C-alpha positions as CSV (number, residue, x, y, z in Angstrom):
1,X,22.4,-27.3,-5.6
2,X,22.2,-23.5,-6.1
3,X,25.3,-21.7,-7.1
4,X,26.9,-18.9,-5.1
5,X,27.7,-16.2,-7.6
6,X,28.4,-12.5,-8.0
7,X,25.6,-10.0,-8.7
8,X,27.1,-9.5,-12.2
9,X,27.0,-13.2,-13.0
10,X,23.5,-13.5,-11.7
11,X,22.4,-10.6,-13.9
12,X,24.0,-12.2,-17.0
13,X,21.6,-15.2,-16.5
14,X,18.6,-13.1,-17.5
15,X,17.6,-13.3,-21.1
16,X,16.1,-10.7,-23.5
17,X,12.3,-10.8,-23.3
18,X,12.2,-12.4,-19.8
19,X,9.4,-11.6,-17.3
20,X,10.9,-10.6,-14.0
21,X,9.1,-10.6,-10.7
22,X,10.9,-8.8,-7.8
23,X,10.2,-8.7,-4.1
24,X,10.3,-5.6,-2.0
25,X,8.2,-2.7,-0.7
26,X,8.6,0.9,0.2
27,X,12.1,2.1,1.0
28,X,13.7,-1.2,0.1
29,X,12.0,-3.4,2.7
30,X,13.0,-7.0,1.6
31,X,14.1,-5.6,-1.8
32,X,17.1,-7.1,-3.6
33,X,18.5,-3.7,-4.5
34,X,22.0,-5.0,-5.4
35,X,20.5,-7.3,-8.0
36,X,18.4,-4.4,-9.5
37,X,21.6,-2.3,-9.7
38,X,23.6,-5.1,-11.3
39,X,20.9,-5.8,-14.0
40,X,20.7,-2.1,-14.8
41,X,24.4,-1.7,-15.1
42,X,24.7,-4.7,-17.3
43,X,22.1,-3.3,-19.6
44,X,23.9,0.1,-19.7
45,X,27.2,-1.6,-20.7
46,X,25.9,-4.2,-23.2
47,X,22.3,-3.4,-24.1
48,X,21.2,-6.7,-22.6
49,X,19.0,-7.9,-21.1
50,X,16.3,-5.9,-23.0
51,X,12.6,-6.1,-23.7
52,X,11.9,-7.2,-20.2
53,X,8.6,-7.3,-18.4
54,X,8.9,-6.1,-14.8
55,X,6.3,-7.1,-12.2
56,X,6.2,-6.2,-8.4
57,X,3.2,-6.2,-6.2
58,X,4.3,-3.4,-3.9
59,X,5.8,-0.1,-4.8
60,X,9.6,0.0,-4.3
61,X,11.4,3.2,-3.6
62,X,14.6,4.7,-5.0
63,X,17.3,5.8,-2.5
64,X,20.9,6.5,-3.3
65,X,22.1,4.0,-5.9
66,X,19.4,1.4,-5.2
67,X,15.9,0.9,-6.5
68,X,14.0,-0.2,-9.5
69,X,14.6,2.9,-11.5
70,X,17.6,0.9,-12.7
71,X,15.0,-0.6,-15.1
72,X,13.9,2.9,-16.4
73,X,14.8,2.6,-20.0
74,X,12.3,2.1,-22.9
75,X,14.6,-0.4,-24.6
76,X,15.3,-2.4,-21.5
77,X,11.6,-2.5,-20.4
78,X,8.7,-3.4,-22.6
79,X,6.1,-3.7,-19.9
80,X,5.7,-2.6,-16.2
81,X,3.1,-4.0,-13.9
82,X,2.7,-2.9,-10.3
83,X,0.3,-1.5,-7.7
84,X,2.3,1.7,-6.9
85,X,4.6,4.0,-8.8
86,X,4.8,6.8,-6.3
87,X,8.4,6.1,-5.1
88,X,10.0,5.8,-8.6
89,X,10.6,9.1,-10.2
90,X,11.9,7.9,-13.6
91,X,9.5,5.0,-14.1
92,X,6.6,7.3,-13.1
93,X,7.7,9.9,-15.6
94,X,8.1,7.3,-18.3
95,X,4.6,6.0,-17.6
96,X,3.1,9.5,-17.8
97,X,5.0,10.2,-21.1
98,X,3.9,6.8,-22.5
99,X,7.4,5.5,-23.0
100,X,6.8,2.2,-21.3
101,X,3.4,0.4,-21.3
102,X,2.3,0.5,-17.7
103,X,-0.4,-1.5,-15.9
104,X,-1.6,-0.7,-12.4
105,X,-3.5,-3.3,-10.4
106,X,-4.5,-3.7,-6.7
107,X,-1.5,-4.7,-4.5
108,X,-3.4,-7.6,-2.8
109,X,-4.6,-9.0,-6.1
110,X,-1.1,-8.9,-7.6
111,X,0.2,-10.7,-4.5
112,X,-2.6,-13.3,-4.8
113,X,-2.0,-13.7,-8.5
114,X,1.5,-15.0,-7.9
115,X,0.1,-17.9,-6.0
116,X,-2.3,-18.7,-8.8
117,X,0.7,-18.7,-11.3
118,X,2.6,-21.0,-9.0
119,X,-0.4,-23.4,-8.8
120,X,-0.8,-23.5,-12.6
121,X,-4.2,-21.7,-12.6
122,X,-5.4,-19.5,-15.4
123,X,-5.6,-16.5,-13.1
124,X,-7.0,-15.1,-9.8
125,X,-10.7,-14.6,-9.6
126,X,-12.0,-11.9,-7.2
127,X,-14.5,-9.1,-6.9
128,X,-11.7,-6.7,-5.9
129,X,-11.5,-4.0,-8.5
130,X,-15.1,-4.0,-9.8
131,X,-16.3,-0.6,-10.7
132,X,-12.9,1.0,-10.3
133,X,-10.3,1.9,-13.0
134,X,-9.1,-1.7,-13.1
135,X,-12.5,-2.9,-14.2
136,X,-12.3,-3.7,-18.0
137,X,-15.5,-1.7,-18.5
138,X,-13.5,1.3,-17.5
139,X,-9.7,1.1,-18.1
140,X,-8.8,-2.5,-17.2
141,X,-5.7,-1.4,-15.3
142,X,-4.2,0.1,-18.4
143,X,-2.4,3.2,-17.2
144,X,-1.2,4.8,-20.5
145,X,-2.1,4.6,-24.2
146,X,0.6,2.1,-25.1
147,X,-0.7,-0.4,-22.5
148,X,-3.1,-2.2,-24.8
149,X,-3.1,-5.8,-23.6
150,X,-6.2,-7.1,-21.9
151,X,-4.8,-8.3,-18.5
152,X,-8.2,-8.5,-16.8
153,X,-11.5,-10.0,-17.8
154,X,-15.0,-9.6,-16.5
155,X,-16.6,-13.0,-15.8
156,X,-19.8,-14.3,-14.1
157,X,-19.9,-17.1,-11.6
158,X,-23.3,-18.2,-10.3
159,X,-24.9,-14.9,-11.5
160,X,-22.2,-12.8,-9.6
161,X,-19.7,-10.6,-11.3
162,X,-16.0,-11.2,-10.8
163,X,-12.7,-10.1,-12.3
164,X,-10.2,-12.6,-13.7
165,X,-6.6,-11.3,-13.4
166,X,-4.8,-13.4,-16.0
167,X,-1.7,-15.6,-15.2
168,X,1.5,-15.4,-17.2
169,X,4.8,-17.4,-17.1
170,X,7.6,-16.1,-14.9
171,X,11.2,-16.5,-16.1
172,X,13.0,-14.8,-13.2
173,X,12.3,-14.2,-9.6
174,X,14.5,-11.7,-7.7
175,X,14.3,-12.2,-3.9
176,X,16.0,-11.3,-0.7
177,X,16.9,-13.1,2.5
178,X,19.3,-12.8,5.4
179,X,21.2,-16.1,5.3
180,X,21.7,-18.9,2.9
181,X,23.0,-22.2,4.3
182,X,25.1,-24.9,2.6
183,X,22.2,-26.2,0.6
184,X,20.8,-22.8,-0.3
185,X,17.9,-22.6,2.2
186,X,17.0,-19.0,2.9
187,X,16.1,-17.4,6.1
188,X,14.8,-13.8,6.4
189,X,15.6,-12.8,10.0
190,X,16.6,-9.2,9.1
191,X,13.8,-8.6,6.5
192,X,11.3,-6.1,7.8
193,X,8.5,-8.0,6.1
194,X,7.9,-11.4,4.6
195,X,6.1,-10.2,1.4
196,X,5.2,-13.1,-0.9
197,X,8.7,-14.4,-1.7
198,X,7.9,-18.1,-1.5
199,X,5.0,-17.6,-4.0
200,X,7.4,-15.7,-6.3
201,X,10.0,-18.5,-6.1
202,X,7.3,-21.2,-6.7
203,X,5.9,-19.3,-9.6
204,X,9.3,-18.9,-11.3
205,X,10.3,-22.5,-10.6
206,X,7.0,-23.9,-11.8
207,X,7.2,-21.8,-15.0
208,X,10.6,-23.3,-15.8
209,X,12.4,-20.0,-14.8
210,X,15.2,-19.2,-12.4
211,X,15.2,-17.9,-8.8
212,X,18.0,-15.5,-7.7
213,X,18.3,-14.6,-4.0
214,X,20.3,-11.8,-2.5
215,X,21.4,-12.5,1.1
216,X,23.7,-10.9,3.7
217,X,25.5,-14.0,4.8
218,X,26.5,-17.5,3.7
219,X,26.6,-20.0,6.6
220,X,28.2,-23.4,6.3
221,X,25.8,-25.5,8.3
222,X,22.2,-26.3,7.5
223,X,19.8,-24.1,9.5
224,X,19.0,-25.8,12.8
225,X,15.3,-24.9,12.8
226,X,13.6,-25.7,9.5
227,X,10.6,-23.5,10.4
228,X,12.9,-20.4,10.0
229,X,13.5,-21.3,6.3
230,X,11.2,-19.2,4.2
231,X,12.6,-20.2,0.7
232,X,13.7,-23.8,0.4
233,X,17.0,-24.3,-1.3
234,X,15.5,-26.7,-3.8
235,X,13.7,-23.8,-5.4
236,X,16.8,-21.5,-5.6
237,X,19.2,-21.4,-8.6
238,X,21.6,-18.5,-7.7
239,X,22.6,-16.8,-4.5
240,X,24.4,-13.5,-4.3
241,X,26.0,-12.7,-0.9
242,X,26.1,-9.0,0.0
243,X,27.7,-8.4,3.4
244,X,26.8,-4.7,3.1
245,X,23.1,-5.4,2.8
246,X,21.0,-3.2,5.1
247,X,17.4,-3.6,6.3
248,X,16.3,-1.3,3.5
249,X,17.8,1.1,1.0
250,X,20.0,3.3,3.3
251,X,17.8,2.1,6.2
252,X,20.0,1.5,9.3
253,X,19.4,-1.6,11.5
254,X,16.5,-1.2,13.9
255,X,15.7,-4.2,16.2
256,X,12.2,-2.9,16.7
257,X,11.3,-3.5,13.1
258,X,12.1,-7.2,13.2
259,X,11.3,-8.4,16.8
260,X,8.6,-8.3,19.3
261,X,9.2,-6.1,22.3
262,X,7.6,-4.0,25.0
263,X,5.7,-1.3,23.3
264,X,5.2,2.0,25.2
265,X,1.8,2.3,26.7
266,X,1.7,6.1,26.3
267,X,3.3,8.5,23.9
268,X,4.5,12.1,24.1
269,X,1.9,14.5,22.7
270,X,2.5,15.8,19.2
271,X,1.6,19.3,18.0
272,X,-2.1,20.0,17.4
273,X,-2.5,20.6,13.7
274,X,-4.8,19.5,10.9
275,X,-3.2,16.1,10.7
276,X,-3.6,15.4,14.4
277,X,-7.2,16.8,14.4
278,X,-8.2,14.4,11.6
279,X,-6.5,11.5,13.4
280,X,-8.3,12.3,16.6
281,X,-11.7,12.4,15.0
282,X,-10.9,9.3,13.0
283,X,-9.9,7.4,16.1
284,X,-13.4,8.1,17.5
285,X,-14.7,5.6,15.0
286,X,-12.8,2.7,16.6
287,X,-14.6,0.2,18.7
288,X,-12.9,-2.1,21.4
289,X,-11.5,-5.2,19.8
290,X,-11.5,-3.8,16.2
291,X,-9.0,-5.1,13.7
292,X,-8.1,-2.1,11.6
293,X,-5.8,-0.9,8.8
294,X,-4.1,2.4,8.2
295,X,-2.9,3.7,4.9
296,X,0.0,5.9,4.0
297,X,-0.1,9.7,4.9
298,X,-2.7,11.4,7.1
299,X,-4.4,8.1,8.3
300,X,-1.2,6.8,9.9
301,X,-1.7,9.2,12.7
302,X,-4.6,7.1,14.1
303,X,-2.5,4.5,15.9
304,X,-0.4,7.3,17.3
305,X,-3.5,8.8,18.8
306,X,-4.5,5.5,20.4
307,X,-1.0,5.3,21.9
308,X,-1.1,8.9,23.2
309,X,-4.5,8.2,24.8
310,X,-3.2,5.0,26.4
311,X,-5.6,2.7,24.4
312,X,-3.3,1.1,21.8
313,X,-3.9,-2.4,23.1
314,X,-7.7,-2.0,22.9
315,X,-7.4,-2.5,19.1
316,X,-5.2,-4.4,16.6
317,X,-3.5,-2.3,14.0
318,X,-2.4,-4.0,10.8
319,X,-0.7,-2.9,7.6
320,X,-1.1,-4.6,4.2
321,X,2.5,-5.7,4.0
322,X,1.8,-8.3,6.8
323,X,2.5,-6.5,10.1
324,X,0.0,-7.1,12.9
325,X,-0.3,-5.6,16.3
326,X,2.6,-3.2,16.3
327,X,3.2,0.5,15.5
328,X,3.5,1.3,11.8
329,X,6.7,2.9,10.7
330,X,5.8,6.4,9.4
331,X,6.7,8.5,6.4
332,X,9.1,7.1,3.9
333,X,9.6,4.0,6.0
334,X,6.0,3.0,5.8
335,X,5.5,-0.7,5.1
336,X,7.4,-1.9,8.2
337,X,6.1,-2.1,11.7
338,X,7.7,-1.5,15.1
339,X,7.4,-4.3,17.6
340,X,4.8,-6.2,15.7
341,X,3.1,-9.1,17.4
342,X,3.2,-11.1,14.2
343,X,4.5,-10.9,10.6
344,X,2.6,-12.9,8.0
345,X,3.1,-13.0,4.3
346,X,1.5,-10.2,2.3
347,X,-0.9,-12.5,0.4
348,X,-2.0,-14.0,3.8
349,X,-2.8,-10.5,5.0
350,X,-4.9,-9.8,2.0
351,X,-6.7,-13.1,2.5
352,X,-7.9,-11.5,5.8
353,X,-8.7,-8.3,4.1
354,X,-10.5,-9.6,1.0
355,X,-12.6,-11.9,3.2
356,X,-14.0,-9.0,5.2
357,X,-11.7,-9.4,8.3
358,X,-11.1,-5.7,8.7
359,X,-13.6,-4.0,11.0
360,X,-12.5,-0.6,9.8
361,X,-9.9,1.0,7.6
362,X,-8.5,4.5,7.6
363,X,-7.3,5.5,4.1
364,X,-6.1,8.6,2.2
365,X,-8.2,10.7,-0.1
366,X,-7.0,12.9,-3.0
367,X,-10.4,13.6,-4.5
368,X,-14.0,12.6,-3.7
369,X,-17.0,13.3,-5.9
370,X,-20.8,13.7,-5.9
371,X,-21.3,9.9,-6.2
372,X,-19.0,9.2,-3.3
373,X,-16.2,7.9,-5.5
374,X,-12.6,8.5,-4.4
375,X,-9.4,9.0,-6.3
376,X,-5.9,8.4,-4.9
377,X,-4.4,6.8,-8.0
378,X,-4.1,9.6,-10.6
379,X,-4.6,13.4,-10.2
380,X,-3.0,16.2,-12.2
381,X,0.7,15.4,-12.8
382,X,0.7,12.8,-10.0
383,X,0.3,9.2,-10.9
384,X,1.2,7.1,-7.9
385,X,-1.2,4.2,-8.5
386,X,-3.4,2.4,-6.0
387,X,-1.2,0.3,-3.8
388,X,-3.5,-1.8,-1.5
389,X,-6.2,0.9,-1.5
390,X,-8.7,-0.9,-3.7
391,X,-8.3,-4.2,-1.9
392,X,-8.8,-2.5,1.5
393,X,-11.5,0.1,0.7
394,X,-13.6,-2.4,-1.2
395,X,-13.6,-5.1,1.5
396,X,-13.5,-3.4,4.9
397,X,-16.8,-3.2,6.7
398,X,-16.3,0.5,7.5
399,X,-14.0,3.0,5.8
400,X,-12.9,6.5,6.8
401,X,-11.2,8.4,4.0
402,X,-8.9,11.0,5.5
403,X,-7.5,14.2,3.9
404,X,-7.5,17.9,3.9
405,X,-10.6,19.8,2.7
406,X,-8.6,22.0,0.3
407,X,-5.1,21.2,-0.7
408,X,-2.6,23.8,0.2
409,X,-4.7,25.7,2.7
410,X,-3.0,27.5,5.6
411,X,-4.8,27.1,9.0
412,X,-4.3,26.8,12.7
413,X,-6.2,25.6,15.7
414,X,-6.6,28.5,18.2
415,X,-8.9,29.0,21.2
416,X,-10.7,25.8,20.5
417,X,-11.6,26.7,16.9
418,X,-10.3,26.0,13.5
419,X,-9.1,29.2,11.8
420,X,-8.5,29.3,8.0
421,X,-5.9,32.0,7.2
422,X,-5.6,31.3,3.5
423,X,-7.4,28.9,1.2
424,X,-5.5,26.5,-1.0
425,X,-5.9,26.0,-4.7
426,X,-6.7,22.3,-4.9
427,X,-10.3,21.3,-4.4
428,X,-10.8,17.8,-3.0
429,X,-14.6,17.6,-3.4
430,X,-15.2,17.7,-7.2
431,X,-18.1,16.9,-9.5
432,X,-16.3,13.9,-10.9
433,X,-13.0,12.3,-9.9
434,X,-10.3,12.1,-12.5
435,X,-9.6,8.4,-11.7
436,X,-11.9,6.1,-9.9
437,X,-10.0,4.2,-7.2
438,X,-13.1,3.6,-5.1
439,X,-16.8,3.2,-6.1
440,X,-19.3,4.8,-3.8
441,X,-22.2,3.0,-5.6
442,X,-20.6,-0.4,-5.2
443,X,-19.9,0.3,-1.5
444,X,-23.6,1.1,-0.9
445,X,-24.6,-2.1,-2.7
446,X,-22.3,-4.1,-0.4
447,X,-23.8,-2.4,2.7
448,X,-20.5,-0.8,3.9
449,X,-20.3,2.3,6.0
450,X,-18.3,5.1,4.3
451,X,-17.1,8.4,5.7
452,X,-15.0,11.3,4.3
453,X,-13.2,13.1,7.0
454,X,-11.3,16.4,6.8
455,X,-10.1,19.0,9.3
456,X,-13.2,21.1,8.8
457,X,-16.0,18.7,7.8
458,X,-17.2,15.1,8.1
459,X,-19.4,13.5,5.4
460,X,-21.2,10.2,5.2
461,X,-22.2,8.3,2.1
462,X,-25.9,7.6,2.4
463,X,-28.3,6.0,-0.1
464,X,-29.5,9.5,-1.1
465,X,-26.0,10.9,-1.5
466,X,-23.0,12.4,0.1
467,X,-24.2,14.0,3.4
468,X,-22.5,16.6,5.6
469,X,-22.9,15.5,9.2
470,X,-20.3,17.5,11.2
471,X,-18.3,20.7,10.9
472,X,-15.5,22.1,13.0
473,X,-16.0,24.9,15.5
474,X,-15.1,28.2,13.9
475,X,-16.0,27.1,10.4
476,X,-18.7,28.9,8.4
477,X,-20.9,26.3,6.7
478,X,-21.5,28.4,3.5
479,X,-18.2,30.2,3.0
480,X,-15.7,27.6,4.3
481,X,-17.4,24.4,3.0
482,X,-20.3,24.6,0.5
483,X,-18.9,27.4,-1.6
484,X,-15.7,25.4,-2.0
485,X,-17.2,22.2,-3.3
486,X,-18.0,21.5,-6.9
487,X,-21.2,19.7,-6.0
488,X,-23.8,20.4,-3.3
489,X,-23.9,17.8,-0.6
490,X,-27.0,17.0,1.4
491,X,-26.8,18.8,4.8
492,X,-28.0,16.6,7.6
493,X,-31.0,17.9,9.5
494,X,-29.0,17.1,12.7
495,X,-25.8,18.7,11.5
496,X,-23.4,18.6,14.5
497,X,-20.2,20.4,15.6
498,X,-17.2,18.2,16.1
499,X,-16.5,17.6,19.8
500,X,-14.8,20.6,21.4
501,X,-12.2,18.4,23.1
502,X,-10.6,17.6,19.8
503,X,-9.5,21.2,19.4
504,X,-7.4,21.5,22.6
505,X,-3.8,20.4,23.3
506,X,-4.8,18.2,26.2
507,X,-5.6,14.5,25.7
508,X,-9.2,14.1,24.6
509,X,-10.2,11.1,26.8
510,X,-10.7,8.9,23.8
511,X,-11.9,6.1,26.1
512,X,-14.9,8.2,27.0
513,X,-15.6,9.3,23.5
514,X,-15.8,5.7,22.2
515,X,-17.7,4.4,25.2
516,X,-15.0,2.6,27.2
517,X,-15.6,4.8,30.2
518,X,-18.7,6.5,31.6
């Protein structure tokens, strides 16, 4: 029988040198923030537990007093493995300054690896990550000089190359639910995502470790419907009840994030700017019945456009955390989904993605180079990591990378044209990306369709190179595009101007643009 204990008592059960896996995503979605805080405070008071290895598949933010920056101490933490650092200011800085050995790997792979550990397998075998920075022929996921362990091996199976992401024992799993019944069975009704918490619990249990779960309520009776139990009590060792637990870190309760409901069929128009322009042109790549994914940032405008145009239900939007068929939460709340038709576990979502189930993906772009490679994981002083970008970009049949042409430019859309008032300082199209998060060469080998979309130009990756196929009205080909690139793209013989309707405030009649109407 699991014990109901205080957060402080639970933290004291963690030993020096333990490997900890923790659930959670984004701004505290399904994250046991009270446990993180208790462990950090115990270390500050006693110096223990120390020499920990921290592992989490999704990036977890810091808000107020909650978040995994409670582990940001070089004595407390001896290794950090994740897909995304971008929300954690202290841990990111320590990674950049090489104070903590840091490993970055694809989010879906890390999610799948936990199932392999639970099953007692030597690791997770997949092509995901080949020819990117996680390939051991490049960096092997090692994010700073002190990260010297070989966590990934290149192997060959029936003459095909794969990566083996190696298993490791798990001593502690930190999880979060909504209720715990008399026998410790955990429901997750108020969690905004399912994550891979069962796999975490199984991995720790089967490694001989402990499972600690933070919940909002202790109920006396056994849950009436066993299908609502996501973590069986037989796998749980300690339960911490936190009545003040919110849906996320400082995230108020929103019914739309946890339940189905009537989605609006139309949306109020939002201001016409570079972000909306890119989202409009990107949405033109959708086809009726498509299953698609949107990434954080500029791409998350695509489902908003389909809603504004009254076509949302013609397609199925998904996010890697497991939401299907709803409207992704935007900005810092990304990772949740309003009025989703279904929530599945994160590793189940990545089963769909890895197997080629995505018809098209809309992803961000920090840099692109002459070979069609893309970087979103490390550029200048920014070191966010890859999140699910590698998993998605490498397996989707079609990918549209979305971003601004020059970072920091000032522009407006006026009289049906794009007007550049001042150029920014940060070139996006460079001779060679600083960090390879996507391989153009490998995408061509796989026969995938790749586009690079900005507010002033659209490029395609073709066998003979990166090819400019469209420019915006009002843009000068030489001055506003070619002169600002570090490499010279191929200019298509049939170079087109983007459709004029994209550059006006009125709806664009997306149905006609994508062939749903005459």
